Structure formats: structure tokens, C-alpha cells
C-alpha positions in Angstrom: 0.0 0.0 0.0 1.3 3.5 -0.9 0.6 6.3 1.6 1.0 10.0 0.9 1.6 12.7 3.5 2.6 16.3 3.8 5.2 15.5 6.5 6.7 12.2 7.6 8.7 12.1 10.9 11.1 9.2 11.3 11.4 8.3 15.0 8.6 8.3 17.6 10.7 9.0 20.7 10.1 12.1 22.9 11.5 14.5 20.3 9.8 13.0 17.3 6.5 12.8 19.2 6.9 16.4 20.4 7.4 17.5 16.8 4.3 15.5 15.8 2.2 17.2 18.4 3.5 20.6 17.4 2.7 19.9 13.7 -0.8 18.8 14.7 -1.5 22.4 15.5 -1.6 23.0 11.8 -3.6 21.6 8.8 -1.1 19.1 7.8 -1.3 15.4 6.9 1.4 14.1 9.2 2.6 10.6 10.2 5.3 9.1 12.3 7.3 6.0 11.4 8.7 4.2 14.4 10.7 0.9 14.1 9.9 -0.3 17.7 6.6 -1.6 19.0 6.2 1.4 21.3 7.3 5.0 21.5 9.6 4.7 24.5 11.7 1.6 24.0 15.0 3.3 23.5 16.7 6.5 24.7 13.4 8.3 25.6 12.5 5.6 28.1 15.9 4.7 29.4 17.1 7.6 31.4 17.0 9.2 34.8 13.7 11.1 34.2 15.3 14.5 35.2 14.1 17.9 34.0 17.4 19.6 33.8 17.9 23.3 34.6 20.5 24.1 31.9 23.8 24.8 33.7 25.7 21.9 32.3 25.7 23.1 28.7 28.0 25.5 27.0 26.7 29.0 26.8 25.3 29.9 23.4 24.7 26.3 22.4 21.3 24.9 21.3 21.5 22.5 24.2 21.7 25.4 26.7 19.0 27.4 24.9 16.5 24.6 24.6 17.1 23.1 28.0 16.5 26.4 29.8 13.3 27.0 27.7 12.1 23.5 28.2 12.6 23.7 32.0 10.9 27.1 32.3 7.8 26.0 30.4 7.4 22.5 31.7 4.8 23.2 34.4 2.4 24.2 31.6 3.2 21.1 29.4 2.8 18.8 32.4 -0.7 20.3 33.1 -1.7 20.0 29.5 -0.6 16.4 29.1 -1.4 15.2 32.6 2.2 14.2 33.3 3.4 13.4 36.9 6.0 16.0 37.6 7.7 17.7 40.6 10.2 20.5 41.0 12.5 19.0 43.6 15.7 21.0 43.2 19.1 19.3 42.7 22.5 19.2 44.4 25.8 18.9 42.6 28.2 18.0 45.5 31.9 18.4 45.9 34.6 17.4 48.4 37.8 19.3 47.6 39.0 22.7 46.3 39.2 21.4 42.7 35.5 20.4 42.9 34.6 23.8 44.3 36.3 25.6 41.4 34.3 23.5 38.9 31.1 24.2 40.7 31.7 27.9 40.6 32.4 27.7 36.8 29.2 25.6 36.4 27.2 28.3 38.3 28.7 31.0 36.1 27.9 29.0 33.0 24.3 28.4 34.2 23.8 32.1 34.9 25.1 33.0 31.4 22.5 30.5 30.1 19.7 32.2 32.0 19.2 29.6 34.8 17.6 31.1 37.8 18.3 30.6 41.5 21.7 28.9 41.4 23.6 29.0 44.6 26.8 27.5 46.1 25.9 26.2 49.5 27.9 24.7 52.5 27.6 21.4 54.2 25.0 22.7 56.7 22.6 23.8 54.0 23.1 20.5 52.1 21.9 18.7 55.2 19.0 21.1 55.6 17.9 20.6 52.0 18.6 16.9 51.8 19.7 15.4 55.2 21.2 12.2 53.9 23.3 13.5 51.0 27.1 13.7 51.7 29.3 16.5 50.5 31.4 19.5 51.8 29.6 22.0 49.5 27.3 21.9 46.5 25.8 23.8 43.7 22.0 24.0 44.4 19.6 24.3 41.5 16.0 24.9 42.6 14.6 24.7 39.0 15.5 21.0 38.5 12.7 18.5 38.6 11.8 14.9 38.1 9.2 13.3 35.8 8.1 10.0 34.4 9.8 9.7 30.9 7.6 6.9 29.8 4.4 8.8 30.4 5.8 12.0 29.0 6.7 10.3 25.7 3.4 8.4 25.5 1.4 11.5 26.4 3.1 13.5 23.5 2.3 10.7 21.1 -1.3 10.2 22.3 -2.0 13.9 22.1 -0.6 14.1 18.5 -2.8 11.1 17.5 -5.9 12.7 19.0 -5.2 15.7 16.9 -4.9 13.7 13.6 -1.3 12.4 13.4 -0.9 8.8 12.3 1.6 6.6 14.0 3.0 3.5 12.3 4.8 1.3 14.8 6.9 -1.6 13.8 7.9 0.3 10.7 11.7 0.3 10.3 12.9 2.5 7.4 14.9 0.4 4.9 15.4 2.8 2.1 14.7 6.5 1.2 14.6 7.9 -2.3 13.9 11.3 -3.8 11.6 10.8 -6.8 9.8 13.0 -9.3 6.0 12.6 -9.1 3.5 14.8 -11.0 6.3 17.4 -11.5 7.1 17.5 -7.8 10.0 16.1 -5.9 8.9 13.9 -3.0 10.4 11.4 -0.6 9.6 7.7 -1.2 10.2 5.8 2.0 10.3 2.0 2.1 9.8 0.2 5.5 9.5 -3.4 6.5 5.8 -3.0 6.2 4.9 -0.5 3.5 6.0 2.3 1.2 5.2 5.9 2.3 5.4 9.1 0.3 5.8 12.6 1.6 6.6 16.2 0.5 8.6 16.8 3.7 10.8 14.5 5.8 12.0 15.1 9.3 14.8 12.8 10.6 14.3 12.4 14.3 15.6 8.8 14.5 17.8 9.3 17.6 20.4 6.5 17.8 19.9 5.7 14.1 19.7 9.3 12.8 23.1 8.9 11.1 21.9 5.7 9.5 18.8 7.4 8.1 21.0 10.3 7.0 23.3 8.0 5.1 20.3 6.6 3.2 20.0 10.0 1.7 23.7 10.5 1.1 24.4 12.5 4.2 27.9 11.5 5.4 28.5 14.4 7.8 27.6 12.6 11.1 28.4 9.5 13.0 26.6 8.5 16.1 28.8 6.9 18.8 26.6 4.9 21.2 27.5 5.5 24.8 25.9 3.2 27.3 24.9 4.1 30.8 23.9 1.5 33.4 21.5 2.0 36.3 20.3 0.3 39.5 16.8 0.8 40.7 16.3 0.8 44.5 13.1 0.0 46.4 10.6 2.7 47.3 11.6 2.1 51.0 14.7 4.1 50.3 12.8 7.0 48.7 12.2 8.7 52.1 16.0 9.3 52.4 16.4 11.1 49.1 14.1 14.1 48.2 16.1 15.5 45.2 18.7 14.4 42.7 22.2 14.4 44.0 25.1 14.5 41.5 28.9 14.5 41.9 31.0 17.1 40.1 30.8 15.8 36.4 33.8 14.3 34.5 34.0 16.7 31.5 36.0 14.2 29.5 33.4 11.4 29.7 30.6 13.6 28.5 28.2 12.5 31.2 27.0 13.9 34.5 28.7 11.2 36.6 27.1 8.4 38.7 24.4 10.1 40.6 21.4 9.4 42.8 17.9 10.4 41.5 14.5 9.9 43.2 11.9 8.8 40.7 8.5 10.5 40.6 7.1 7.3 41.9 9.4 7.0 45.0 12.1 4.7 43.8 15.8 5.7 43.7 18.1 5.4 40.6 21.9 4.9 40.9 23.6 5.7 37.7 24.3 6.1 34.9 27.8 4.9 34.1 29.4 6.0 30.9 30.9 3.5 28.4 31.3 3.7 24.7 30.1 0.6 23.0 30.0 -0.8 19.4 26.3 -1.6 19.1 23.4 0.7 19.2 21.1 -1.9 20.7 23.3 -3.5 23.3 21.4 -2.9 26.5 23.4 -5.3 28.6 24.3 -4.6 32.2 27.6 -5.9 33.7 28.8 -6.9 37.1 31.8 -4.6 36.9 29.7 -1.5 36.3 27.2 -2.6 38.9 29.9 -2.7 41.5 31.2 0.7 40.4 27.7 2.2 40.8 27.5 0.9 44.3 31.0 2.3 45.2 30.6 5.7 43.6 27.0 6.2 44.6 27.9 5.4 48.2 30.3 8.4 48.3 27.4 10.8 48.3 24.6 8.6 49.7 25.5 6.2 52.4 22.1 4.4 52.6 22.8 2.1 49.7 22.3 -1.5 50.7 21.9 -4.5 48.4 18.7 -5.5 50.1 17.1 -2.4 48.5 18.1 -3.3 44.9 15.2 -4.5 42.8 16.3 -4.1 39.2 19.0 -2.9 36.8 18.8 -1.5 33.3 20.8 0.5 30.8 20.3 3.3 28.3 22.3 4.5 25.3 23.2 8.1 24.5 23.4 9.0 20.8 26.7 11.0 21.0 28.3 12.9 18.2 31.8 12.7 19.8 33.9 9.6 20.0 35.6 8.2 23.0 39.0 9.8 22.3 37.6 13.3 22.1 35.0 12.9 24.8 32.6 15.6 26.1 29.7 16.9 24.2 28.8 18.2 20.8 25.8 20.4 20.3 22.4 19.3 18.9 22.4 19.4 15.1 19.1 20.6 13.7 19.3 21.7 10.1 17.4 22.4 6.9 19.5 20.8 4.3 20.5 22.7 1.2 21.6 19.6 -0.7 18.4 17.7 0.0 15.3 19.9 -0.4 12.5 19.6 2.1 14.5 17.7 4.7 14.9 18.7 8.3 17.7 16.7 9.8 18.1 16.2 13.6 21.1 14.3 15.0 23.1 14.1 18.3 20.0 14.7 20.4 21.3 13.4 23.7 20.8 14.7 27.2 19.2 17.2 27.8 16.9 16.0 25.0 14.1 15.0 27.3 14.0 18.5 28.8 14.5 20.2 25.4 11.9 18.2 23.4 9.2 20.9 23.2 11.5 23.8 22.3 13.2 21.5 19.7 9.8 20.8 18.2 8.9 24.5 18.1 12.2 25.2 16.4 11.6 22.5 13.8 8.2 23.8 13.0 9.5 27.4 12.7 12.0 26.1 10.1 9.1 24.5 8.2 7.0 27.6 8.4 9.7 29.6 6.6 9.1 27.3 3.6 5.4 26.5 3.8 2.4 28.6 4.6 1.1 26.8 7.6 -2.6 27.1 8.4 -3.7 26.6 12.0 -5.8 23.6 12.9 -8.9 25.1 14.5 -9.8 21.8 16.2 -6.4 21.3 17.9 -6.9 20.2 21.5 -3.8 20.7 23.7 -5.1 18.6 26.5 -4.6 14.9 27.1 -6.0 12.9 30.0 -4.0 10.0 31.4 -5.3 6.8 32.8 -7.3 7.3 36.0 -5.2 6.0 38.9 -6.4 4.3 42.1 -3.5 4.1 44.5 -3.0 7.8 45.1 -6.7 8.6 45.7 -8.4 9.2 49.1 -10.7 6.4 50.2 -13.9 8.3 49.3 -12.7 8.8 45.7 -11.6 5.1 45.5 -15.1 4.1 46.5 -16.7 6.3 43.8 -14.3 4.8 41.2 -15.4 1.3 42.1 -19.1 2.3 42.0 -18.5 3.7 38.5 -16.4 0.7 37.3 -16.2 -2.5 39.3 -12.8 -3.3 37.7 -11.3 -0.7 40.1 -12.2 -3.1 42.8 -9.8 -5.8 41.6 -6.1 -5.4 42.3 -3.8 -6.9 39.6 -0.5 -5.6 40.7 -0.2 -5.8 44.5 3.2 -4.1 44.9 2.0 -0.9 43.1 -1.8 -1.3 43.8 -2.7 -1.2 40.1 -6.3 -2.2 39.4 -7.8 -4.2 36.6 -9.5 -1.0 35.3 -6.1 0.6 34.8 -4.6 -2.4 33.1 -7.6 -2.6 30.7 -7.3 1.1 29.9 -3.6 0.5 29.1 -4.3 -2.5 26.9 -6.8 -0.3 24.9 -4.3 2.5 24.6 -4.7 5.0 21.7 -1.4 4.0 20.0 -2.5 0.3 19.7 0.5 -0.9 21.7 0.1 -4.6 22.7 3.4 -5.5 24.4 3.7 -6.4 28.1 6.1 -3.5 28.7 3.6 -1.2 27.0 1.2 -2.0 29.8 4.0 -1.6 32.4 5.0 1.8 31.1 1.5 3.1 31.1 0.5 1.9 34.6 3.6 1.0 36.7 2.4 -2.6 37.0 5.4 -4.9 37.3 7.6 -2.1 38.6 7.3 -2.9 42.3 9.3 -5.1 44.6 8.5 -8.4 43.0 9.0 -7.0 39.4 5.9 -8.8 38.0 6.3 -12.1 39.9 2.6 -11.9 40.9 0.9 -9.8 38.2 2.8 -10.5 34.9 0.9 -13.7 34.1 -2.4 -12.0 34.9 -1.6 -9.1 32.6 -0.5 -11.4 29.7 -3.8 -13.3 30.2 -5.8 -10.1 29.8 -3.8 -9.1 26.7 -4.5 -12.6 25.2 -8.2 -12.3 25.9 -8.8 -8.7 24.9 -6.5 -8.7 21.8 -7.6 -12.2 20.8 -4.0 -13.4 20.6 -2.4 -16.8 20.9 0.1 -17.3 23.7 3.1 -17.4 21.3 2.0 -14.1 19.8 2.4 -12.1 23.1 5.6 -10.1 23.1 7.4 -8.6 26.1 8.8 -5.4 24.5 10.4 -5.7 21.1 10.2 -7.9 18.0 11.1 -11.6 18.8 10.7 -11.0 22.5 8.1 -13.8 22.7 6.8 -14.5 26.2 5.8 -18.1 25.4 6.6 -20.7 22.8 3.3 -22.5 23.0 0.2 -23.1 25.1 0.5 -22.3 28.7 -1.7 -22.2 31.8 -2.0 -18.8 33.4 
């Protein structure tokens, strides 16, 4: 089947989905091609979930500009898209005079970028702000926050879909050609599923943005995958950490160091590490790095005990600088002269999550210089998430059960997730049918037992509602089959 669009976006992560939502404000026929089975399987869902303030990035860079803009406007976005979010503040701690000099420079850089409220504080104030964080002094950033990166990405995509954008998941781009059709030059994009045609093409493929570029003859960029590994700690430890705590960063490694971050749901993350690897999809975790996380994390947070560890995972940064050079390169967002009607994005690493909306607005501003964009009068900026049960007072819980009896059945005991929430996730607007798709939308399977109790119940519901055979149920990606044949659940 041959599909025709005004704009095609390659990549449905948080940046691609933000661009899709921004484009849905206009009368454009837009679609998103995403190679994975969901919108948050790679970089957008494998990170610390921190809303950065903007003091780590070089003054005058797009990274700095968009990070500060994204931070300042995030309260409004969170309200529009019903995203769990909290401004916690953040501490970057140091122990010696060399650390202190770096913190002073970081503060000056942040102030040059327009970051508000930065302050160098002593040990007493560290203890007052976050009593269990170790350090002799720190840079305090009151603007920093935490959010759920899964829900953020999903919310962007769902809102884009509700405003008319089409999402084609499990559509990996295999070939791109510029062809002449009815006296107009268009893009003809072949995926593993179909062929798509479009006047405009936006490359927002993240880790594979260089690969997509090379399909069109762009040899300017190479993505160097840099893996970061994390530990997730039990919610019991959450009471000891009320804000992210970072060490002074290692400038050469191009990361922010092994740090401690409370999640919006009460867990604590240790990580990430920083290791250049050869593969863009090697999400392994290693004992050596796990031991390093414990040792380094313990320098600034002494309450780390193995009894609190419930899971580990890794993410990969799409870096434009190799291991030998180290550090950061700026975001690349360009309207190509050599390939008409292409907007190319590459090297969108941290703070890409924080910068997603300003990046999207910038991309659309580029498009508006070439096209007369007419506003969509039916655009609705609001998206409502799944109605949760656990966080409601008892009288509201009773009303939810009266309205829908499925709120009276707990499927995930660790996180108190009800059958009603699981059903809403299974019937999600993007049509995602994976087990992790339900996990990311509800937090089921994210508790202490990591799905030991609820995972079979969830797979049974997917089987029944989606009319699937056992061997058709996938965990997260292609070929991640949960079962090889008939099972009893």
C-alpha cells in the first residue's frame, strides 16, 4: 500500500512525538514511522527522568538554549498532558577545592544561560535541604525537577494522535529515495511493512539518525553509542532522598557522573555509568559496572544496601563525539541545502528530554519559513492520562469502584494497580500490545516483585482482549516472545 503525507517524521521518541504534536496544531497530513513496537523503547524511556535546569551546557549552544526554555515552560506542558512531575531541586556536590572551582564555573555558565536561583551552599545547608546527602559543599539548583519519561513520551504521542497524526509502529525504514511525481520532488520511504510518500521529511531517529541520513547521502555525522547502566532501588529508600544528588561531572566522559535520582514514583536510581560501545542496541548490564555504581553512589549517599536493589537496566546516549575526544557536541538541527524539504536532527542526547518541546517548536519554525502553515482550529492541547487508584483518598476510590467494578480488583499488588487501569492501558490510543507497553502506562510490574505476581495476569488479559495466541504475546520488542506455545495462566 502506498501512503501520501505532507510531512513524515522518522522516529517516535520524545523529540519525534513532540514534533508530531507541534505539527498537529496545523492543517497538515502528518505521520510518524517508528521501528519499535512502542514510542519509549530506546533513549526516551531509558534515562534518569530528570528535568534539567541548563547549567551543564555550553553558553550559546542549542543544548543550553532549549534546555532552559524547556525547563521554564514544563509546568504548563505537564498540566496540558497530565504528566506526573515535581520540581525537587538538585544538588551537585563536591569534596575538595578542585571540585569547588568546577562548581563555581558551572554556576557562572548556568547564569550565562539564564538559569535562575543557582547557589553555592555549604555542608550545613546541604543537610538542611537533603539530610542524607554527603558533601562538603554543593551547587544548588531549585529549578531542577523529576518526571516519568515513559508517560511524557506516551502523552506526547497520544495527544498528537488525538489531533490527527498517524503513528505507524513496527515500521523500520529500509530505504529512502527522492523521486519526481507529478512534476514535484517527493520522498519515497520504504519500510519493512509499506511504502510511504511525503513532501517533507523530518529525521528524528535518535540513535539511528546517522543511518537514516546515510540513506539520503548525508555522510556528515556518525553516532557513537555510549551506554549508561543503572540500579533501581526499592521505594523504601525513597524517604531518604528528596532530590537528585550528583557529583561534580567528569568533563572528558561527557556525562554527569554516577548520581542518585529519586523517581517521581518513589524509587531511587543509581547511575548512569558512561561506556562507549560498538552496538546501538546492546542494553546489557555488567557486574563490573554494577559494582562501580554501588561504590561511587555510596560516596554521596550512604544508605545504599543490596537489600534495596530490585532491578538494573541501561540506556544508550546518541553521542556525536567519540571516546577519544570525549565531552559533548551540540544538537544538530538543520534544513539541508543539498536535499530539499529535509529537516535533519542528530546528536539529540541529554538534555533532549527537557529540550523536546523547544526543539519541536524550532523545527516547525523552520518548516514555516518554507510553507504557509494554516492553523488547525480543532487542535486540543489537553490529554488525560489513565485514572489511577492508589493515590486517591478512600472516598474517591469508592466512587471509582461504583463507576467501574474493575477498580475493585487489584492486579499488581506491589504498586496497587487495578484491573481497570490495566484494561485502559491495553486499549491505549497507540495500539501498543506489548507487556512493557502496559508496564510503562500503569507501573504494573515495577514494584518489589518485578511482576512475579501480576505479569501472568496481565498477559492473560492481553491474550483475551486482543484475541492473541500465547506465542504471539511479546514482552517489549520484536522476537521477545513471552511463550513458545500453550501455557496455563
